[in-house]
C-alpha positions in Angstrom: -48.5 -9.5 33.1 -45.2 -9.5 31.3 -42.7 -6.8 32.2 -41.7 -4.5 29.4 -38.1 -5.2 28.4 -36.2 -1.9 27.9 -33.7 -1.6 25.0 -30.2 -1.0 26.3 -28.8 2.5 25.4 -25.4 3.9 25.0 -23.9 7.1 23.6 -23.4 7.4 19.8 -19.7 7.6 20.3 -19.6 4.3 22.3 -21.9 2.7 19.6 -19.3 3.5 16.9 -16.8 1.4 18.9 -19.3 -1.4 19.5 -20.1 -1.4 15.8 -16.4 -1.6 14.8 -16.0 -4.5 17.2 -18.9 -6.3 15.7 -17.4 -5.9 12.2 -14.1 -7.6 13.4 -11.9 -4.5 13.6 -8.8 -5.3 15.7 -6.9 -2.0 15.7 -7.6 1.7 15.5 -4.8 4.1 14.7 -5.3 7.6 16.2 -4.0 10.9 17.3 -6.4 11.9 20.1 -8.5 15.1 19.9 -11.1 16.8 22.1 -13.6 16.7 19.2 -14.2 13.0 19.6 -13.6 12.3 23.3 -16.7 10.1 23.6 -15.5 7.7 21.0 -12.1 7.6 22.7 -13.8 6.8 25.9 -15.6 4.0 24.2 -12.2 2.6 23.2 -11.1 2.5 26.9 -12.6 -0.9 27.6 -12.9 -2.1 24.1 -11.4 -5.3 22.6 -10.0 -3.1 19.9 -6.4 -2.2 20.3 -5.8 1.6 20.2 -2.5 2.5 18.6 -1.5 6.0 19.6 0.5 7.7 16.9 2.6 10.8 16.8 1.1 12.6 13.8 -2.1 12.2 11.9 -0.3 11.5 8.6 1.3 8.5 10.3 -2.0 7.3 11.8 -3.6 7.4 8.4 -0.8 5.6 6.7 -0.9 2.8 9.3 -4.7 2.4 8.6 -3.9 2.4 4.9 -1.3 -0.3 5.4 -3.8 -2.4 7.4 -6.2 -2.2 4.5 -3.5 -3.1 2.0 -2.4 -6.2 4.0 -5.7 -7.5 5.1 -8.2 -6.5 2.5 -10.5 -5.0 5.2 -10.6 -1.3 5.9 -8.0 0.1 8.2 -9.4 2.5 10.7 -7.9 5.9 11.6 -9.3 8.6 14.0 -8.2 12.2 13.9 -9.5 15.6 15.1 -10.9 18.5 13.2 -9.0 21.1 11.1 -5.2 20.6 11.5 -5.6 16.9 12.3 -7.7 16.3 9.2 -5.3 18.2 7.1 -2.4 16.0 8.3 -4.4 12.9 7.4 -5.1 14.0 3.9 -2.0 12.4 2.5 -3.2 8.9 3.5 -6.6 9.6 2.0 -5.1 10.6 -1.3 -2.8 7.5 -1.3 -5.7 5.2 -0.5 -7.7 6.9 -3.3 -5.1 6.5 -6.0 -3.9 3.1 -4.8 -7.4 1.7 -4.5 -6.9 0.7 -0.8 -9.8 0.4 1.7 -9.7 2.6 4.8 -12.2 4.5 6.9 -11.1 7.8 8.4 -13.1 9.2 11.4 -12.8 13.0 11.8 -13.9 14.9 14.9 -15.9 18.0 14.0 -17.0 21.2 15.7 -20.5 21.2 17.4 -23.3 21.5 14.8 -24.6 24.9 16.2 -21.2 26.5 15.5 -21.2 25.6 11.8 -20.7 28.4 9.3 -19.2 30.9 11.8 -15.5 30.1 11.1 -15.4 28.5 14.5 -12.1 27.2 16.0 -10.6 24.6 13.5 -13.8 24.6 11.4 -13.4 23.4 7.8 -15.6 21.8 5.1 -15.3 18.0 5.3 -16.9 17.5 1.9 -14.9 20.4 0.4 -11.6 18.8 1.5 -12.2 15.2 0.9 -15.0 15.1 -1.7 -12.7 14.5 -4.7 -10.4 12.0 -2.9 -12.8 9.7 -1.1 -15.4 7.2 -2.2 -17.9 8.7 0.2 -18.0 11.5 2.8 -20.5 11.2 5.6 -21.4 13.4 8.6 -23.0 11.8 11.6 -25.8 14.3 12.2 -28.4 11.8 13.4 -26.9 10.0 16.5 -29.2 7.0 16.2 -27.6 6.2 12.8 -24.1 5.8 14.3 -24.0 2.0 13.9 -25.6 1.8 10.5 -23.5 4.6 9.1 -20.3 2.8 10.2 -21.5 -0.5 8.7 -22.3 1.3 5.4 -18.9 3.0 5.3 -17.1 -0.2 5.9 -19.1 -1.8 3.0 -18.4 1.1 0.6 -14.7 1.0 1.4 -14.3 -2.6 0.1 -16.9 -2.7 -2.7 -16.1 -2.4 -6.4 -12.7 -0.6 -6.5 -11.7 -0.2 -2.8 -10.9 3.1 -1.4 -11.1 5.6 1.5 -14.4 6.6 3.2 -14.7 9.6 5.6 -17.0 9.9 8.5 -17.3 13.3 10.3 -18.2 13.2 14.0 -19.8 16.4 15.4 -18.6 16.7 19.0 -22.0 17.0 20.8 -23.7 14.3 18.6 -21.3 11.7 19.9 -22.7 12.2 23.5 -26.3 11.6 22.6 -27.9 8.5 24.0 -29.1 5.9 21.4 -30.1 2.3 21.1 -27.1 0.1 21.7 -28.0 -2.3 18.9 -25.3 -2.8 16.3 -26.0 -3.1 12.6 -25.3 -6.3 10.7 -22.3 -6.4 8.3 -23.2 -5.8 4.7 -21.9 -8.5 2.3 -19.8 -7.4 -0.6 -21.4 -8.2 -4.0 -19.6 -10.9 -5.8 -19.9 -12.2 -9.4 -18.9 -15.7 -10.4 -16.8 -16.6 -13.4 -19.1 -18.2 -16.0 -17.9 -20.9 -18.4 -18.6 -18.5 -21.2 -16.4 -15.8 -19.6 -13.6 -18.2 -19.0 -13.8 -19.6 -22.5 -13.8 -16.1 -24.1 -10.6 -15.2 -22.2 -8.9 -18.6 -23.0 -9.8 -18.2 -26.7 -8.1 -14.8 -26.9 -5.0 -16.1 -25.1 -4.8 -19.2 -27.4 -5.1 -17.0 -30.5 -2.4 -14.6 -29.4 1.3 -14.9 -30.3 2.6 -12.6 -27.6 0.1 -12.5 -24.7 0.9 -10.7 -21.5 -0.9 -10.7 -18.1 -0.6 -7.5 -16.0 -1.8 -8.2 -12.5 -2.3 -5.8 -9.6 -5.0 -4.0 -7.6 -6.8 -5.2 -4.5 -9.1 -8.1 -3.8 -6.2 -10.7 -3.8 -5.5 -13.4 -1.2 -2.6 -15.8 -0.5 -4.5 -18.6 -2.2 -5.3 -16.5 -5.3 -1.6 -15.4 -5.6 -0.7 -19.1 -5.7 -3.5 -19.7 -8.3 -2.2 -16.9 -10.5 1.2 -18.6 -10.7 -0.3 -22.0 -11.3 -2.6 -20.7 -14.1 0.2 -18.6 -15.8 2.7 -21.5 -15.7 0.3 -23.9 -17.1 -0.6 -21.6 -20.0 3.0 -20.4 -20.4 1.8 -16.9 -19.8 4.2 -14.1 -18.8 3.0 -12.1 -15.9 4.1 -8.5 -15.3 2.6 -6.6 -12.4 1.4 -3.1 -11.8 3.6 -0.6 -10.0 4.4 -1.8 -6.5 2.0 -4.7 -6.7 4.6 -7.4 -7.4 3.6 -9.5 -4.4 0.5 -10.8 -6.2 2.7 -13.6 -7.7 5.7 -15.5 -6.3 8.6 -13.7 -8.0 10.4 -17.1 -8.3 7.6 -18.3 -10.6 8.8 -19.0 -14.1 6.0 -16.8 -15.4 7.0 -13.6 -13.5 8.7 -11.1 -15.8 8.9 -8.0 -13.6 7.1 -4.9 -12.4 6.0 -2.1 -14.7 5.9 1.6 -13.7 8.7 3.7 -12.2 11.9 1.8 -11.9 10.9 -0.8 -14.5 13.5 -2.1 -16.9 13.6 -0.7 -20.5 13.5 -4.3 -21.7 10.2 -4.9 -19.9 8.8 -1.7 -21.3 9.7 -2.8 -24.8 8.4 -6.3 -24.1 5.0 -5.0 -23.0 4.9 -2.7 -26.0 5.2 -5.7 -28.3 2.4 -7.8 -26.7 -0.5 -8.5 -29.1 -2.9 -9.3 -26.1 -2.9 -7.8 -22.7 -5.0 -9.2 -19.9 -5.3 -6.7 -17.1 -6.0 -8.7 -14.0 -7.1 -6.5 -11.2 -5.1 -3.7 -12.8 -5.9 -1.3 -15.6 -3.9 0.7 -18.2 -3.1 3.6 -16.0 -0.6 6.4 -16.4 2.4 5.0 -14.5 1.9 1.4 -15.6 1.8 2.4 -19.3 4.7 4.9 -19.3 2.3 7.8 -19.7 -0.4 6.0 -21.7 2.0 4.9 -24.4 2.3 1.1 -23.9 -0.1 -1.5 -25.2 -2.5 0.9 -26.9 -2.9 -1.3 -30.0 -2.9 -4.7 -28.3 -6.2 -6.5 -27.8 -7.2 -5.8 -24.3 -9.1 -7.8 -21.6 -9.9 -6.1 -18.3 -10.8 -8.3 -15.3 -11.8 -6.3 -12.3 -14.5 -6.0 -9.6 -14.8 -2.3 -10.6 -17.6 -1.9 -13.1 -16.2 1.5 -14.1 -12.6 0.3 -14.6 -11.5 3.5 -13.0 -8.3 5.0 -14.5 -8.3 2.6 -17.5 -7.2 4.3 -20.7 -7.7 3.2 -24.2 -8.9 0.0 -25.8 -11.0 -2.6 -24.2 -12.1 -5.7 -26.2 -13.5 -7.7 -23.3 -14.4 -6.7 -19.7 -15.3 -9.2 -16.9 -16.8 -7.9 -13.7 -15.2 -10.2 -11.2 -12.5 -10.0 -8.6 -9.0 -11.2 -9.8 -9.1 -13.8 -7.0 -12.2 -15.5 -8.2 -11.0 -15.5 -11.8 -7.6 -17.1 -11.3 -8.9 -19.6 -8.8 -11.4 -20.8 -11.4 -9.0 -20.5 -14.3 -6.2 -22.4 -12.6 -8.4 -25.5 -12.2 -8.7 -26.2 -15.9 -5.7 -24.4 -17.6 -4.1 -26.3 -20.4 -0.5 -26.1 -21.4 0.5 -23.9 -24.4 3.8 -25.3 -25.8 4.0 -22.7 -28.6 4.3 -19.8 -26.2 7.5 -21.0 -24.5 9.9 -18.8 -26.5 7.9 -15.6 -25.8 7.7 -16.4 -22.1 11.4 -17.4 -21.9 12.4 -14.0 -23.3 10.5 -12.1 -20.7 11.8 -14.2 -17.8 15.4 -14.0 -19.1 15.2 -10.2 -19.1 13.9 -10.2 -15.6 16.6 -12.6 -14.3 19.3 -10.2 -15.7 17.6 -7.0 -14.4 17.0 -8.4 -10.9 20.6 -9.5 -10.3 22.5 -6.9 -8.2 25.7 -5.5 -9.5 28.2 -3.2 -7.9 27.0 0.4 -7.8 30.4 1.9 -7.4 31.2 5.2 -5.7 31.9 5.9 -2.0 30.1 4.8 1.1 27.7 1.8 1.3 27.0 0.0 -1.9 23.2 -0.5 -1.8 23.2 -3.3 -4.5 25.7 -5.2 -2.3 23.4 -4.7 0.7 20.4 -6.0 -1.3 22.4 -9.0 -2.5 23.1 -9.9 1.2 19.4 -9.3 2.2 18.2 -11.8 -0.5 19.6 -14.5 1.7 19.2 -12.9 5.1 15.5 -12.0 4.9 12.9 -14.8 5.7 10.8 -15.8 2.7 7.7 -14.3 4.3 9.3 -11.0 5.2 7.2 -7.8 4.7 8.9 -4.9 2.9 7.7 -1.3 3.1 9.0 1.9 1.6 7.9 5.4 0.6 8.7 7.3 -2.5 12.2 8.2 -3.8 15.2 6.8 -5.6 15.9 4.5 -2.6 12.8 2.5 -3.4 14.3 1.2 -6.7 16.7 -1.1 -4.8 14.2 -3.1 -2.7 11.5 -3.3 -5.4 14.0 -4.6 -8.0 16.3 -6.8 -5.9 14.2 -8.1 -3.0 11.9 -10.8 -4.4 8.4 -11.3 -3.0 7.5 -14.9 -2.4 4.2 -14.6 -0.6 1.1 -12.4 -0.6 0.8 -9.9 1.0 4.4 -8.8 1.5 4.9 -5.4 0.0 3.6 -1.9 1.0 4.7 1.0 -1.2 2.6 4.0 -2.3 1.5 3.9 -6.0 0.7 7.6 -5.8 4.4 8.5 -5.0 3.8 9.6 -1.4 6.9 10.2 0.7 6.9 9.3 4.4 5.0 6.0 4.0 7.7 3.4 4.9 8.0 3.9 8.7 4.3 4.1 9.7 3.6 1.3 7.2 6.2 -0.9 8.9 4.7 -0.3 12.3 1.2 -1.4 11.1 2.7 -4.4 9.2 4.4 -5.6 12.4 1.0 -5.4 14.3 -0.9 -7.2 11.5 1.8 -9.9 11.2 3.7 -10.0 14.5 5.3 -13.3 13.7 6.9 -12.0 10.4 10.1 -9.9 9.9 9.3 -6.4 8.7 11.9 -4.4 6.7 11.5 -0.8 5.9 13.8 0.9 3.4 13.6 4.7 3.7 15.5 7.5 2.1 16.8 10.3 4.3 14.1 12.7 3.1 11.4 10.1 3.2 12.3 9.0 6.8 12.2 12.5 8.2 8.6 13.1 6.9 7.2 10.5 9.3 10.2 9.3 11.2 8.6 10.3 14.5 6.5 7.1 14.2 9.6 5.3 15.3 8.4 6.3 18.8 5.2 4.5 18.1 7.2 1.5 17.0 9.1 1.5 20.3 5.8 1.9 22.2 4.3 -1.1 20.4 7.5 -3.2 20.5 7.3 -3.5 16.8 9.4 -6.2 15.0 10.8 -3.7 12.5 14.3 -3.2 10.9 14.7 0.2 9.2 17.3 0.9 6.7 17.9 4.7 6.2 19.6 5.4 2.9 21.4 8.7 3.4 22.6 10.5 0.3 22.0 14.0 1.8 19.7 15.1 -1.0 16.3 14.7 -2.5 17.7 12.3 -5.0 14.8 11.8 -7.3 14.3 15.6 -7.8 18.1 16.1 -8.2 18.0 13.4 -10.9 15.3 15.3 -12.8 17.3 18.6 -12.4 20.5 16.9 -13.7 18.6 16.0 -16.8 16.5 19.1 -17.4 18.8 21.8 -15.8 22.3 20.4 -15.9 24.8 22.1 -13.6 22.1 24.0 -11.7 20.9 21.9 -8.7 18.7 23.8 -6.3 16.4 23.2 -3.3 17.4 19.5 -3.1 20.4 19.4 -0.7 19.8 18.1 2.9 21.6 18.4 6.2 20.9 15.2 8.1 21.2 14.1 11.7 23.0 11.0 12.9 20.1 8.7 12.3 21.6 5.9 14.4 21.9 8.2 17.4 18.4 9.4 16.8 17.1 5.8 16.8 18.9 5.1 20.1 17.4 8.2 21.6 14.0 6.8 20.9 15.0 3.5 22.6 15.6 1.6 19.3 18.7 -0.2 18.1 20.9 2.2 16.0 24.0 1.7 14.0 25.7 3.7 11.3 27.5 2.0 8.4 29.8 3.4 5.7 30.7 0.1 4.1 28.5 -2.7 2.9 31.0 -5.3 4.2 29.7 -4.6 7.7 26.0 -5.0 6.8 25.5 -8.7 7.6 26.7 -8.3 11.1 24.7 -5.2 11.7 21.5 -6.8 10.3 21.9 -9.8 12.6 22.2 -7.5 15.6 19.2 -5.5 14.4 17.0 -8.5 13.7 17.9 -10.0 17.2 17.1 -6.7 19.0 13.9 -6.8 21.2 12.1 -3.9 19.5 12.6 -1.7 16.4 16.1 -1.3 15.0 17.6 1.2 12.5 20.7 0.9 10.4 22.0 4.2 9.0 23.5 3.6 5.5 25.7 6.5 4.4 25.8 6.3 0.6 27.5 8.1 -2.3 25.5 11.4 -3.0 26.1 10.9 -6.7 24.5 7.4 -6.9 21.0 7.8 -8.3 20.1 4.2 -8.9 21.4 0.7 -9.3 24.1 -0.1 -11.9 21.7 -0.8 -14.8 19.4 1.8 -16.3 20.2 4.7 -14.0 18.0 6.9 -16.2 14.8 5.2 -14.9 12.6 7.7 -13.1 11.2 7.0 -9.7 8.3 8.1 -7.6 
């Protein structure tokens, strides 16, 4: 008589961890909480690296960064009420940026719901409008399948954030230890007819323009985009803070649209008679408030069937990832000699706009710093920043030469740069990570410098200190001249603060000392910070200081 083989069991909290392991998750970013102790216990002997953060906003942004750099959902874990509230900024950023992440939120015990229990809140009410899906694990035996489904939803169509609520006592329930299989992402191939239709529109256009961005890219597809565009003599602009989808040294690259773009590029895009949106759409920021390209013939190529956030005309829509399209198109692209003049104009404008000039004023000249960094940074460096005027300098003057290599929030969230740099250094430990932070931006999540020290992150941070919220001051100077209010800042000695954390710290008041300071920072065993004291009156680089930022 054969013995009956019993199915191994485990707790639902431990099964969540086993499921994440089975799906290839390498890191979890968290601030611990008593509401999900059993899942934390499952991480104790897991192959998953637990990155302990100092605030839930930082943990969420690190998960967001992992999703941005790898294309697979970054994982964050936080506790109920206040912890979930702190993490909201990362969810909003992932939602508006279209970045995959999964946020686990510990919840109160189910029998306490509806009584205004300690730290109780409505998970659906808080996150329902800023997440692709909101789940609550009420059935413990569904722990594995629910995680697998959430990971699938986060990367399908237009990627984005997914929320999983974890009731405290449900995590301790014993369940089958079986993990669920990964769910494949639906993929559509590019047909010959699709490719021919796009090629025909391009060949018929006098002033075609490709605008690339979004997610679902890869290093190979970024190379293929440049190959296809150069063969077709196509100018390629990129969506806001998505300029790493093409080598910026490509003769086809003409610049980034959105906040901080050049007026010449805006005018150029407005004159296009065909726009091919490749992974991107005609959104608010990209189109200067829905004013650019409204009359041009329009092609939208995206894995998102709803073309979320696309405004205005669409003449042809292909439901396919940008990677698959350009990899196929690059194979059979044919040269278009008649388009050379149009492309040359766009590239000439970009070459002029991306050349640093002297900013003038007192303190450190940031354009001079950027000019030095162009030769000091390795070609595969990763650059991160949050929102603010300080972001104009790196996004304009530090070219991207490989994908992925840029993390900046499209939704204008401050406080992104430091936690993003920590996560980037863990995803790519062999690459140099540079974070450029404004003084206001740094102090929103600067505490994650402690996480960088704990993780021995290979990060160099530049803190741009103009002692004010520069972007808002710029708006005030235009709308309410002579009446600045609520924008002045009193700052610490950022270099001394960095040293207190155990990082390298040095303050500069002159760009002439930057190369030496950067060499010391890059050689330091751990994170390093250079405090750049700049002129409070400098709002942007020497050209087009009227450009707004976010």
